[in-house]
C-alpha positions, 0 to 999 in steps of 0.5 A: 483683222477680220478677213473673209475666210480667215484662219485666226482660230485655226492658225496654231493647229495648222502651223504645228503640222506644217512645222513637222516637215520644215526644212526648206522654204515656206510658201503661201500664195493666198496670204489673206489676213496672215494668221497662218503666216504669222503662226508658222514665223512664231514656230521658228522653223522657217528661214525663208518665207515667200508670201503672196496674194492676187490682191493688190491692195492686200499685199501693199498693206503687208509690205507697209506693215513690215516697213513699220506702217501703223494702220489707223485706229478709226475710219469714218463711214465717209472715209470708207466710202471714199476709199472704195473708189481710190487707188490701191494703197496700203490703207485701202487694203486695210479699211476694205477688210478690217472695216468691213462686215465679216471681212468681205472686201468692201461688204459694207461698213462695220459699226463699232462692236463691244470690243471697240472700234473695228479699226482699232481692233484690226490695227492691233491684230495686224501689229501682233501678226507682223511681229513674228514675220520681222524675225524671219530671216527673209520675208517677201510679199508678192502680188501674183496669182498662186500659180506663179509660185515656184516651190521646190522639192522639200519646200512647204506650200500652204494653200488656202484657196476660195472654197468651192461653192462658197462666197467669192473673194474679191478677185477673179472668178476662181477655178477649183478643178484647175487649182487642185490639179496644179497642187497635185503636181507640186505634191508629186514633185516632192513639195510638202503641200497642205490645203485647207478646204471643206472637200477635196478630190481623190488622193488627198487625205485630211490630216486635221479637221474642225468644225467652223461657223461662218457668217453669210450675212447679217442674218445667216450663219453656217456650220461646216467641217473644214479640213486640212489636206495633204496629198497620199496619191489615189 
C-alpha cells in the first residue's frame, strides 16, 4: 500500500539491523503502512510487538486486517469522495491512503496505473504484510500518540516520525524538537532506539543510509539521503 513516507524499499535493511539487538519487546508508534513492522515480524526475533499510530482510521484498518478483513480491490472516484467525510473505519483508512496520489491521506483520487487498479495493488500489499504479523505471539494495534508508549530497558523502539521540514501527515502538527528529546530519554534508559530521518541532533549516529526519491506532487520529485540513527551520546 502506498503511504506518504512509507518504508517499503528500506524495510528489509532496517529490520535486519533491528533484529541484531532483539531480546525484549518491539515497539513502533508510527506504524503507517506497516512495511518495517512486517519485515521485523518476518525476522522471527520478537514474540511481542506493540504497534500504534495517532491516525484512528489507520489503526482500525490494521486491526481489521489482523482479524481477516479483506480490503476492496476496486474503489470508484465516487466512493473515494464519499469516504472523505464518512466516520472513521477500516475501509476509510485503506481508501484514504491506498487510493490517493502518492499515498497522501485523501490527497486526490489516484487513477489506474500500469500495474492495475491502485486499490487492488494496495489490497495485495497489505495481505502480504499482515501474514507475518499473524505469526507473532502477541501483536497489538493501539490508537495513541508516540509519547504514550512505554518501552523498558532491553526493548527495541523503532521511530519513523514525520520528517522535519517536509510535507506533514494528516494528524496534528509535529514538534520535532520535543520528539528528539523524548527519544533520547528512552535511549539513555537502556531502550534500543532507532530513528529514520534525514537529519538528527548531536549524539545520534547514522547506522545505515540510503538515497531516496520522494514525490512532492504530480510534477515534482526530490532526492535526499535518508538515515537510520541510533543514540551514542554527545
